KESETOR-348684 format. One record per residue (C-alpha): residue in three letters; x, y, z; residue number from 0. Coordinates in Angstrom, 1 decimal. Layout:
N
Ala	X	Y	Z	NUM .
...
***
This chain:
436
Met	-6.6	27.8	-6.4	0 .
Lys	-4.9	27.4	-3.0	1 .
Ile	-5.0	23.9	-1.6	2 .
Ala	-3.8	22.9	1.9	3 .
Met	-2.8	19.3	2.4	4 .
Val	-2.8	18.3	6.1	5 .
Gly	-0.5	15.3	6.4	6 .
Ser	2.7	14.9	4.4	7 .
Gly	2.9	11.1	4.4	8 .
Tyr	2.4	8.9	1.4	9 .
Val	-1.0	10.1	0.3	10 .
Gly	-0.6	13.7	1.3	11 .
Leu	2.8	14.3	-0.3	12 .
Val	2.0	12.5	-3.6	13 .
Ser	-1.4	14.2	-3.8	14 .
Gly	0.0	17.6	-2.9	15 .
Ala	2.9	17.4	-5.4	16 .
Cys	0.5	16.3	-8.2	17 .
Phe	-2.0	19.1	-7.5	18 .
Ala	0.9	21.5	-7.6	19 .
Asp	2.0	20.1	-10.9	20 .
Phe	-1.5	20.8	-12.2	21 .
Gly	-0.9	24.5	-11.4	22 .
His	-2.6	24.8	-8.0	23 .
Asp	-0.8	26.6	-5.1	24 .
Val	-0.3	23.8	-2.6	25 .
Val	0.9	23.9	1.0	26 .
Cys	1.7	20.5	2.7	27 .
Ile	1.3	20.6	6.4	28 .
Asp	2.7	18.2	8.9	29 .
Lys	3.3	18.2	12.7	30 .
Asp	6.6	16.3	12.3	31 .
Gln	9.3	19.1	12.2	32 .
Ser	12.0	16.7	11.1	33 .
Lys	9.9	15.5	8.1	34 .
Ile	9.2	19.1	7.0	35 .
Asp	12.9	20.0	7.5	36 .
Arg	13.9	17.1	5.2	37 .
Leu	11.4	18.1	2.6	38 .
His	12.8	21.6	2.6	39 .
Asp	16.2	19.9	1.9	40 .
Gly	14.7	17.9	-0.9	41 .
Ile	14.8	14.6	1.0	42 .
Met	11.7	12.4	0.6	43 .
Pro	10.3	10.7	3.6	44 .
Ile	9.1	7.8	1.5	45 .
Tyr	10.4	6.0	-1.6	46 .
Glu	8.1	6.5	-4.6	47 .
Pro	9.5	6.5	-8.2	48 .
Gly	9.6	10.0	-9.6	49 .
Leu	8.4	11.8	-6.5	50 .
Asp	11.7	13.5	-5.7	51 .
Ala	11.8	15.1	-9.1	52 .
Leu	8.1	16.1	-9.0	53 .
Val	8.5	17.8	-5.6	54 .
Glu	11.8	19.5	-6.6	55 .
Arg	10.2	21.0	-9.8	56 .
Asn	7.2	22.4	-8.1	57 .
Val	9.1	23.8	-5.1	58 .
Arg	11.4	25.5	-7.5	59 .
Asp	8.5	26.9	-9.5	60 .
Gly	6.9	28.3	-6.3	61 .
Arg	3.7	26.1	-6.4	62 .
Leu	4.6	23.8	-3.5	63 .
Ser	5.7	24.6	0.0	64 .
Phe	5.9	22.9	3.4	65 .
Thr	5.1	24.0	7.0	66 .
Thr	4.3	22.7	10.5	67 .
Asn	1.9	25.7	11.1	68 .
Leu	-1.6	24.6	10.3	69 .
Ala	-3.2	28.1	10.8	70 .
Glu	-0.7	29.6	8.4	71 .
Gly	-1.0	26.8	5.9	72 .
Ile	-4.8	26.8	5.6	73 .
Glu	-5.1	30.6	5.4	74 .
Gly	-6.9	31.5	2.2	75 .
Ala	-7.2	27.9	1.1	76 .
Ser	-10.4	27.0	-0.8	77 .
Ala	-9.8	23.2	-0.3	78 .
Ile	-8.3	21.8	2.9	79 .
Phe	-7.5	18.1	2.5	80 .
Ile	-7.1	15.8	5.5	81 .
Ala	-4.6	13.1	4.6	82 .
Val	-3.4	11.7	8.0	83 .
Gly	-3.1	8.1	9.0	84 .
Thr	-6.0	5.9	10.0	85 .
Pro	-4.2	2.8	11.3	86 .
Ser	-6.0	-0.1	12.9	87 .
Arg	-6.9	0.7	16.5	88 .
Arg	-5.2	-1.6	19.0	89 .
Gly	-7.5	-4.0	20.6	90 .
Asp	-10.5	-4.0	18.4	91 .
Gly	-9.3	-3.4	14.8	92 .
His	-11.5	-0.3	14.1	93 .
Ala	-9.8	2.5	12.2	94 .
Asp	-8.1	4.9	14.6	95 .
Leu	-9.7	8.3	13.7	96 .
Ser	-8.0	10.3	16.4	97 .
Tyr	-5.7	12.0	13.9	98 .
Val	-8.5	12.9	11.6	99 .
Tyr	-10.6	14.4	14.4	100 .
Ala	-7.6	16.3	15.8	101 .
Val	-7.1	17.9	12.4	102 .
Ala	-10.8	18.7	12.1	103 .
Lys	-10.7	20.5	15.5	104 .
Glu	-7.6	22.5	14.6	105 .
Val	-9.1	23.4	11.2	106 .
Gly	-12.3	24.5	12.8	107 .
Glu	-10.4	26.7	15.3	108 .
Asn	-8.4	28.4	12.6	109 .
Leu	-10.8	28.6	9.6	110 .
Ala	-11.2	32.2	8.5	111 .
Asn	-12.7	31.9	5.0	112 .
Glu	-15.2	29.8	3.0	113 .
Ala	-13.7	26.4	2.3	114 .
Val	-14.3	22.8	1.6	115 .
Ile	-12.7	20.3	4.0	116 .
Val	-11.9	17.1	2.2	117 .
Thr	-11.2	13.7	3.8	118 .
Lys	-8.6	12.1	1.7	119 .
Ser	-7.7	9.6	4.4	120 .
Thr	-9.4	6.2	4.3	121 .
Val	-12.2	6.5	6.9	122 .
Pro	-15.3	4.5	7.9	123 .
Val	-18.8	5.4	6.9	124 .
Gly	-20.1	8.4	8.9	125 .
Thr	-16.7	10.0	9.6	126 .
Gly	-17.6	13.0	7.4	127 .
Asp	-20.6	13.6	9.6	128 .
Glu	-18.4	13.7	12.7	129 .
Val	-15.8	16.0	11.0	130 .
Glu	-18.7	18.4	10.1	131 .
Arg	-20.0	18.4	13.6	132 .
Ile	-16.5	19.1	15.1	133 .
Ile	-15.8	22.0	12.7	134 .
Ser	-19.3	23.5	13.2	135 .
Glu	-18.8	23.4	17.0	136 .
Cys	-15.5	25.2	16.7	137 .
Asn	-16.4	27.6	14.0	138 .
Pro	-20.1	28.4	13.4	139 .
Ala	-19.3	31.7	11.7	140 .
His	-17.8	30.6	8.4	141 .
Lys	-19.5	28.7	5.6	142 .
Phe	-17.8	25.4	4.8	143 .
Ala	-18.6	22.0	3.4	144 .
Val	-17.2	18.5	4.2	145 .
Val	-16.4	16.3	1.3	146 .
Ser	-15.1	12.7	1.0	147 .
Asn	-12.6	12.1	-1.7	148 .
Pro	-10.9	8.7	-1.2	149 .
Glu	-7.5	8.0	-2.9	150 .
Phe	-6.9	5.0	-5.1	151 .
Leu	-3.1	5.2	-5.4	152 .
Arg	-0.9	2.1	-5.9	153 .
Glu	2.4	2.3	-4.2	154 .
Gly	5.1	2.3	-6.8	155 .
Ala	2.8	3.8	-9.4	156 .
Ala	1.2	6.6	-7.4	157 .
Ile	2.0	9.6	-9.6	158 .
Gly	0.7	7.9	-12.8	159 .
Asp	-2.4	6.8	-10.9	160 .
Phe	-3.1	10.3	-9.6	161 .
Lys	-2.6	12.0	-13.0	162 .
Arg	-4.4	9.3	-15.1	163 .
Pro	-6.9	7.9	-12.7	164 .
Asp	-9.5	5.2	-13.5	165 .
Arg	-12.0	7.4	-11.7	166 .
Ile	-12.3	10.2	-9.1	167 .
Val	-15.0	9.6	-6.4	168 .
Ile	-16.3	12.7	-4.7	169 .
Gly	-18.9	12.4	-1.9	170 .
Ala	-20.5	15.8	-1.5	171 .
Glu	-23.8	16.9	0.1	172 .
Asp	-24.1	20.5	-1.2	173 .
Asp	-23.3	22.7	-4.1	174 .
Leu	-20.3	24.4	-2.4	175 .
Gly	-18.6	21.0	-2.1	176 .
Arg	-19.4	20.0	-5.6	177 .
Glu	-18.3	23.3	-7.2	178 .
Ile	-15.0	23.6	-5.4	179 .
Met	-14.1	19.9	-6.0	180 .
Ala	-14.9	20.3	-9.7	181 .
Glu	-12.5	23.2	-9.8	182 .
Val	-9.8	21.2	-7.9	183 .
Tyr	-10.0	18.4	-10.5	184 .
Arg	-10.6	20.6	-13.5	185 .
Pro	-7.1	19.8	-15.0	186 .
Leu	-8.2	16.2	-15.3	187 .
Phe	-11.3	17.0	-17.3	188 .
Leu	-8.9	17.4	-20.2	189 .
Asn	-8.0	13.7	-19.8	190 .
Glu	-11.7	12.8	-19.6	191 .
Ser	-11.1	11.0	-16.3	192 .
Pro	-14.5	9.8	-15.0	193 .
Ile	-15.6	11.9	-12.0	194 .
Leu	-18.3	10.4	-9.9	195 .
Phe	-20.3	12.6	-7.6	196 .
Val	-22.1	10.5	-4.9	197 .
Ser	-23.3	11.0	-1.3	198 .
Arg	-20.6	11.4	1.3	199 .
Arg	-21.4	8.0	2.9	200 .
Ser	-21.4	6.2	-0.4	201 .
Ser	-17.9	7.7	-1.1	202 .
Glu	-16.6	6.6	2.2	203 .
Leu	-17.8	3.0	1.7	204 .
Thr	-16.6	2.9	-1.9	205 .
Lys	-13.0	3.0	-0.8	206 .
Tyr	-13.4	0.1	1.6	207 .
Ala	-15.5	-1.9	-0.9	208 .
Ala	-12.8	-1.5	-3.6	209 .
Asn	-9.9	-2.6	-1.5	210 .
Ala	-11.9	-5.5	-0.1	211 .
Phe	-12.9	-6.7	-3.5	212 .
Leu	-9.2	-6.6	-4.7	213 .
Ala	-8.2	-8.5	-1.5	214 .
Val	-10.9	-11.1	-2.5	215 .
Lys	-9.4	-11.5	-6.0	216 .
Ile	-5.9	-12.0	-4.6	217 .
Thr	-7.0	-14.5	-2.0	218 .
Phe	-9.1	-16.4	-4.5	219 .
Ile	-6.3	-17.0	-6.9	220 .
Asn	-4.0	-18.0	-4.0	221 .
Glu	-6.5	-20.7	-3.0	222 .
Met	-6.7	-21.8	-6.6	223 .
Ala	-2.9	-22.0	-6.6	224 .
Asp	-3.1	-24.4	-3.6	225 .
Leu	-5.7	-26.5	-5.5	226 .
Cys	-3.5	-26.5	-8.6	227 .
Glu	-0.7	-28.0	-6.6	228 .
Lys	-2.9	-30.8	-5.4	229 .
Val	-4.5	-31.7	-8.8	230 .
Gly	-1.5	-30.9	-11.1	231 .
Gly	-2.8	-27.7	-12.7	232 .
Asn	-0.9	-24.5	-13.4	233 .
Val	-2.3	-21.4	-11.7	234 .
Gln	-0.9	-19.1	-14.3	235 .
Asp	-2.9	-20.9	-17.0	236 .
Val	-6.0	-20.8	-14.8	237 .
Ala	-5.5	-17.1	-14.1	238 .
Lys	-5.1	-16.3	-17.8	239 .
Gly	-8.1	-18.4	-18.6	240 .
Ile	-10.4	-16.6	-16.2	241 .
Gly	-8.8	-13.2	-16.6	242 .
Leu	-9.6	-13.0	-20.3	243 .
Asp	-13.2	-12.9	-19.3	244 .
Asn	-13.8	-9.1	-19.2	245 .
Arg	-16.3	-9.6	-16.4	246 .
Ile	-13.3	-10.7	-14.3	247 .
Gly	-10.3	-9.1	-15.7	248 .
Ser	-6.6	-10.1	-15.4	249 .
Lys	-5.4	-7.8	-12.7	250 .
Phe	-4.8	-9.0	-9.1	251 .
Leu	-4.8	-12.6	-10.3	252 .
His	-1.1	-13.3	-9.6	253 .
Ala	-0.6	-16.1	-7.0	254 .
Gly	1.9	-15.4	-4.3	255 .
Pro	2.5	-15.3	-0.5	256 .
Gly	-0.5	-13.1	0.3	257 .
Tyr	-1.4	-9.4	0.4	258 .
Gly	0.2	-6.8	2.7	259 .
Gly	0.9	-3.1	2.6	260 .
Ser	-0.7	0.0	4.1	261 .
Cys	-4.2	-0.6	2.8	262 .
Phe	-5.6	-4.1	2.3	263 .
Pro	-4.9	-5.5	5.8	264 .
Lys	-6.2	-2.5	7.8	265 .
Asp	-9.1	-1.7	5.4	266 .
Thr	-10.5	-5.2	5.3	267 .
Leu	-10.4	-5.3	9.1	268 .
Ala	-12.0	-1.9	9.4	269 .
Leu	-14.8	-2.9	6.9	270 .
Leu	-15.4	-6.0	9.1	271 .
Lys	-15.8	-3.8	12.2	272 .
Thr	-18.1	-1.4	10.4	273 .
Ala	-20.3	-4.3	9.2	274 .
Glu	-20.3	-5.7	12.8	275 .
Asp	-21.4	-2.4	14.2	276 .
Tyr	-24.3	-2.2	11.8	277 .
Asp	-25.2	-5.9	12.2	278 .
Ser	-24.6	-6.6	8.5	279 .
Pro	-21.8	-9.2	8.3	280 .
Val	-19.6	-9.4	5.2	281 .
Arg	-18.7	-13.1	5.5	282 .
Ile	-16.6	-13.2	2.3	283 .
Val	-14.3	-10.6	3.6	284 .
Glu	-14.1	-12.4	7.0	285 .
Ala	-12.9	-15.5	5.1	286 .
Val	-10.4	-13.5	3.1	287 .
Val	-8.8	-12.0	6.2	288 .
Lys	-8.4	-15.4	7.8	289 .
Val	-7.1	-17.1	4.7	290 .
Asn	-4.5	-14.3	4.1	291 .
Asp	-3.3	-14.3	7.6	292 .
Thr	-2.6	-18.1	7.6	293 .
Arg	-1.1	-18.1	4.1	294 .
Lys	2.0	-16.1	5.0	295 .
Arg	3.3	-18.7	7.5	296 .
Ala	2.2	-21.4	5.0	297 .
Met	4.7	-19.9	2.6	298 .
Gly	7.4	-20.2	5.3	299 .
Arg	6.5	-23.9	5.6	300 .
Lys	6.8	-24.2	1.8	301 .
Val	10.5	-23.1	2.2	302 .
Leu	11.0	-25.5	5.0	303 .
Asp	9.7	-28.3	2.7	304 .
Ala	12.3	-27.3	0.1	305 .
Leu	15.0	-27.6	2.7	306 .
Gly	14.0	-31.2	3.4	307 .
Gly	11.3	-30.7	6.0	308 .
His	11.0	-29.0	9.4	309 .
Asp	13.6	-31.2	11.1	310 .
Ala	16.1	-31.2	8.3	311 .
Ala	15.9	-27.4	7.9	312 .
Arg	17.3	-26.7	11.4	313 .
Gly	20.8	-25.1	11.2	314 .
Lys	20.5	-24.3	7.5	315 .
Lys	20.7	-20.9	5.9	316 .
Val	18.2	-19.2	3.6	317 .
Ala	18.7	-16.1	1.4	318 .
Met	15.5	-14.0	1.2	319 .
Leu	15.3	-11.7	-1.9	320 .
Gly	12.8	-8.9	-1.4	321 .
Leu	11.3	-7.8	1.9	322 .
Thr	8.8	-5.0	1.0	323 .
Phe	5.2	-6.1	0.4	324 .
Lys	5.5	-5.2	-3.3	325 .
Pro	8.3	-3.8	-5.5	326 .
Asn	9.0	-0.1	-6.1	327 .
Thr	8.2	0.9	-2.5	328 .
Asp	10.0	0.8	0.9	329 .
Asp	6.8	-0.1	2.7	330 .
Met	7.1	-3.0	5.1	331 .
Arg	3.6	-2.8	6.6	332 .
Asp	2.2	-6.3	6.9	333 .
Ser	4.7	-7.6	4.3	334 .
Pro	4.5	-11.4	3.9	335 .
Ala	8.3	-11.4	4.3	336 .
Ile	7.9	-10.8	8.0	337 .
Ala	5.8	-13.9	8.6	338 .
Val	7.9	-16.0	6.2	339 .
Ala	11.1	-15.0	8.0	340 .
Gln	9.7	-15.6	11.4	341 .
Thr	8.5	-19.1	10.4	342 .
Leu	12.0	-19.9	9.2	343 .
Val	13.7	-18.5	12.3	344 .
Asp	11.2	-20.4	14.6	345 .
Ala	12.4	-23.6	12.8	346 .
Gly	16.0	-22.9	13.6	347 .
Val	16.9	-21.6	10.1	348 .
Ser	19.3	-18.6	9.8	349 .
Val	18.1	-15.9	7.3	350 .
Ala	20.1	-13.4	5.3	351 .
Ala	18.2	-10.9	3.2	352 .
Phe	18.5	-8.1	0.6	353 .
Asp	15.9	-5.6	-0.6	354 .
Pro	16.7	-2.7	-2.9	355 .
Glu	14.7	-0.2	-0.8	356 .
Gly	13.2	-1.7	2.3	357 .
Met	16.0	-2.9	4.5	358 .
Glu	16.2	0.2	6.7	359 .
Leu	12.5	-0.2	7.7	360 .
Ala	12.7	-4.0	7.7	361 .
Ala	15.6	-4.3	10.2	362 .
Pro	13.7	-3.4	13.3	363 .
Leu	10.7	-5.6	12.3	364 .
Met	13.0	-8.6	11.6	365 .
Pro	15.8	-8.3	14.2	366 .
Gln	16.9	-11.9	13.7	367 .
Val	17.4	-11.5	9.9	368 .
Glu	20.8	-10.4	8.7	369 .
Met	20.6	-7.6	6.2	370 .
Lys	23.1	-7.8	3.3	371 .
Lys	24.4	-5.1	1.0	372 .
Asp	23.5	-6.9	-2.3	373 .
Thr	21.8	-9.9	-3.7	374 .
Tyr	24.9	-12.2	-3.9	375 .
Glu	26.2	-11.4	-0.5	376 .
Ala	22.8	-12.6	0.8	377 .
Ile	23.0	-15.7	-1.2	378 .
Glu	26.6	-16.6	-0.2	379 .
Gly	26.5	-19.9	1.7	380 .
Ala	22.8	-20.3	1.5	381 .
Asp	21.0	-23.7	1.3	382 .
Ala	18.1	-22.1	-0.6	383 .
Val	17.2	-18.8	-2.3	384 .
Val	13.7	-17.5	-1.7	385 .
Ile	12.2	-14.8	-3.9	386 .
Val	9.6	-13.0	-1.8	387 .
Thr	9.2	-9.7	-3.6	388 .
Glu	9.3	-9.4	-7.5	389 .
Trp	11.8	-6.6	-7.8	390 .
Asp	13.1	-6.2	-11.4	391 .
Ala	16.6	-6.7	-9.9	392 .
Phe	15.8	-10.4	-9.2	393 .
Arg	14.4	-11.2	-12.7	394 .
Ala	17.8	-11.9	-14.3	395 .
Leu	19.9	-13.6	-11.7	396 .
Asp	23.3	-15.0	-12.5	397 .
Phe	22.6	-18.7	-11.8	398 .
Asp	26.2	-19.9	-12.6	399 .
Arg	27.4	-17.4	-10.0	400 .
Ile	24.8	-18.6	-7.5	401 .
Lys	25.8	-22.2	-7.9	402 .
Lys	29.4	-21.3	-7.0	403 .
Ile	28.6	-19.3	-3.9	404 .
Ala	25.5	-21.1	-2.5	405 .
Lys	25.7	-24.4	-0.6	406 .
Ala	22.9	-25.8	-2.8	407 .
Pro	21.2	-24.9	-6.0	408 .
Val	17.7	-24.6	-4.5	409 .
Met	15.2	-21.9	-5.2	410 .
Val	11.7	-21.2	-3.9	411 .
Asp	10.0	-18.6	-6.1	412 .
Leu	7.0	-17.2	-4.2	413 .
Arg	6.2	-14.8	-7.1	414 .
Asn	6.5	-17.2	-10.1	415 .
Ile	8.9	-15.0	-12.0	416 .
Tyr	10.9	-17.9	-13.4	417 .
Lys	9.9	-21.0	-15.4	418 .
Ala	10.4	-24.5	-14.0	419 .
Ala	11.9	-25.8	-17.3	420 .
Asp	14.4	-23.0	-17.4	421 .
Met	15.4	-23.6	-13.8	422 .
Ala	15.8	-27.3	-14.4	423 .
Glu	18.0	-26.5	-17.4	424 .
Val	20.4	-24.5	-15.2	425 .
Gly	20.5	-27.2	-12.6	426 .
Phe	18.3	-25.9	-9.9	427 .
Thr	15.8	-27.6	-7.7	428 .
Tyr	12.9	-25.3	-8.1	429 .
Thr	9.6	-24.7	-6.2	430 .
Ser	7.0	-22.1	-7.2	431 .
Val	3.4	-21.3	-6.3	432 .
Gly	0.5	-23.2	-7.9	433 .
Arg	2.6	-24.7	-10.7	434 .
Pro	3.9	-28.2	-11.4	435 .
***
């Protein structure tokens, strides 16, 4: 089957490459000529483990190609995926659907065969209805269906998530949509991946509901971490104790500096706006958004406390290890590191940082932070070391070396990757999240 993937960003490129690896003929389309040129040269526009090899293999085998020409790219395609960005709209927080609707219009103007148009982008309830209206207006002559098929990919593990998904949700209103989507995902039938056919609006809401629920879990355990610090508990023990209940589960119960990334911040906000539009408030999510926003600067204040307090911290230096919102990605969108660094800078603290993949994207977002070439260059002369992102490269630091090059053996571990007893044994003053 020929598949067209409109949008060659994170979702579009990963999805397109994986579909090609299943044996489909895939064309990835993007308006950005420089991005397409780089893809032709084998240069990935994002960092995702294994993606470069996956793309190279399928390009070599003739199943994956790239173009800026949408009319050419969708010609003969049975499934046309829309995988463009839906960022938060400035001013009101609604999802900006201008890119989605622009693609729908261009597809409608160039559609020359029966096809299914699939919204892979995260879109509010009712978007599929508008996409269908736009295409019908532009092209009443050809039979088509509009389907919702949200993605559930984790950055850093996206290829495995796509090939071995927990579930595939497909919102289709007619037989054409269901038949073609069943053929698109037929290779996954062999893995017995659950495929859930629902209404289009249910599918659109499922994506937002899933991300909001995970954001709730993260925020809940972060608030439990704060309570643990007050009462003398250990949040890791609490998390394990509740996570062993299979009604709750252990995932997303790791206390830290708050959630960030491309999905949770914008999707929770978009869900709030949808709920507001339909006069059906989701007050739990409202609280989650507020708590998460305030938590990031609170983590900056935790670092200031480790430096002796706000006044004593002025003029001191901090080494920040990790800048991306999570490991195994270069994504800086809404990363807690941004707010942590700004809190320190506002207090007169100088900040040096190192991240294995994120510094190029971080630099313009954090102009007052000095980017260093490696971990120990960042630590040199520091009054405290702060772990913000749990990259594997930070899990076995040379503490003897750190004590020689840092001004003080002080560590603030915002990801709880070390143990307090071990840090005391090597002579460090150690602060973590939600633990004695």
